[in-house]
C-alpha positions in Angstrom: 0.0 0.0 0.0 1.5 3.4 -1.0 0.2 6.9 -0.8 1.5 10.4 -1.2 0.9 13.4 0.9 0.8 16.7 -0.9 1.4 20.0 0.8 -0.3 23.0 -0.8 1.0 26.6 -0.1 -1.2 29.7 0.0 -0.1 33.3 0.1 -2.4 35.9 1.5 -2.7 39.7 0.7 -5.3 42.4 0.9 -6.8 45.4 -0.9 -8.9 48.4 0.2 -11.2 50.6 -1.9 -12.9 53.9 -1.0 -16.2 55.3 -2.2 -14.7 58.8 -2.4 -11.3 60.4 -2.3 -8.8 58.6 -0.2 -8.2 61.1 2.5 -8.3 58.7 5.4 -6.6 55.4 6.2 -8.0 52.0 6.7 -5.7 49.1 7.7 -6.5 45.7 6.5 -4.8 42.7 8.1 -4.9 39.2 6.7 -3.6 36.1 8.4 -1.8 33.9 8.1 0.5 35.5 5.5 1.6 32.2 4.1 0.1 28.8 4.9 0.8 25.3 3.8 -1.9 22.7 4.3 -2.4 19.1 3.3 -4.8 18.1 0.6 -8.2 17.5 2.1 -7.7 19.8 5.1 -9.6 23.0 5.8 -8.0 26.3 5.3 -9.3 29.4 7.1 -8.1 32.9 6.2 -8.9 35.9 8.3 -9.4 39.5 7.0 -9.7 42.2 9.7 -10.2 45.9 8.9 -9.5 48.9 11.2 -12.9 50.4 10.5 -16.2 48.8 9.5 -16.6 47.7 5.9 -19.3 49.6 4.0 -22.7 47.9 4.1 -26.0 48.6 2.5 -29.2 46.6 1.8 -27.1 44.0 -0.1 -24.7 43.4 2.8 -21.1 44.1 3.6 -19.0 45.0 0.5 -16.1 42.6 1.0 -14.8 40.3 -1.7 -12.2 37.5 -1.9 -10.0 36.9 -5.0 -7.4 34.3 -5.8 -4.5 34.6 -8.3 -2.6 31.6 -9.6 0.9 32.0 -10.9 1.1 34.1 -14.1 -2.7 34.7 -14.1 -5.0 37.6 -13.4 -6.8 37.8 -10.0 -10.2 36.1 -10.2 -13.3 36.9 -8.1 -14.3 34.0 -5.8 -16.7 35.6 -3.3 -18.5 38.9 -3.1 -20.8 40.6 -0.5 -19.2 38.4 2.2 -20.7 35.0 1.1 -22.0 35.2 -2.4 -20.1 32.7 -4.7 -19.1 33.9 -8.1 -20.7 31.7 -10.8 -17.5 29.8 -11.4 -16.4 29.4 -7.8 -16.4 25.9 -6.4 -18.8 24.9 -3.6 -16.0 24.1 -1.2 -15.3 27.9 -0.8 -17.3 29.9 1.6 -17.2 33.3 3.2 -18.5 34.7 6.5 -18.2 37.7 8.8 -19.5 41.2 9.6 -18.3 44.6 10.6 -14.5 44.4 10.7 -13.9 40.7 10.8 -14.3 38.4 7.8 -13.2 34.8 7.0 -12.6 32.8 3.8 -12.9 29.0 4.3 -11.8 26.4 1.9 -13.1 22.9 3.0 -11.3 19.9 1.6 -8.4 21.7 0.0 -7.5 20.5 -3.5 -4.2 20.9 -5.3 -5.9 23.2 -7.8 -6.7 25.6 -4.9 -3.0 26.6 -4.5 -2.9 30.3 -5.2 -2.5 33.8 -3.7 -5.7 34.9 -1.9 -6.8 38.5 -1.4 -9.6 40.1 0.5 -10.9 43.4 -0.8 -12.9 45.8 1.3 -15.0 48.9 0.4 -15.2 51.8 2.9 -17.3 54.9 2.8 -14.9 57.4 4.4 -17.5 60.2 4.2 -19.3 58.6 7.1 -16.3 59.5 9.4 -16.6 63.3 8.9 
């Protein structure tokens, strides 16, 4: 009986968008910055912002992207937990306010990529 164990490495980054001119500062922290997991395990990525993410009747405006080597970033999840039409069902998003999470259940080798959270903030609300 033989088997192989494959480790999959993920890199984590972040992005912030503003609804008006960028005259304030929002800090976005993602963790872990790099993570290796075994195939079939669950990966959880945290995205924390220093001020609340903009929300409206549709929900919180936070999105998750992944980027494979030599490719463009691709949208996975938007409005916290809405899956893009091509996103696999083992991806999910959750959270509110300033704390959000991307979860990949049963990680597959094709999931190896850089992952980004992107948050939208209405800085006018702070004036």
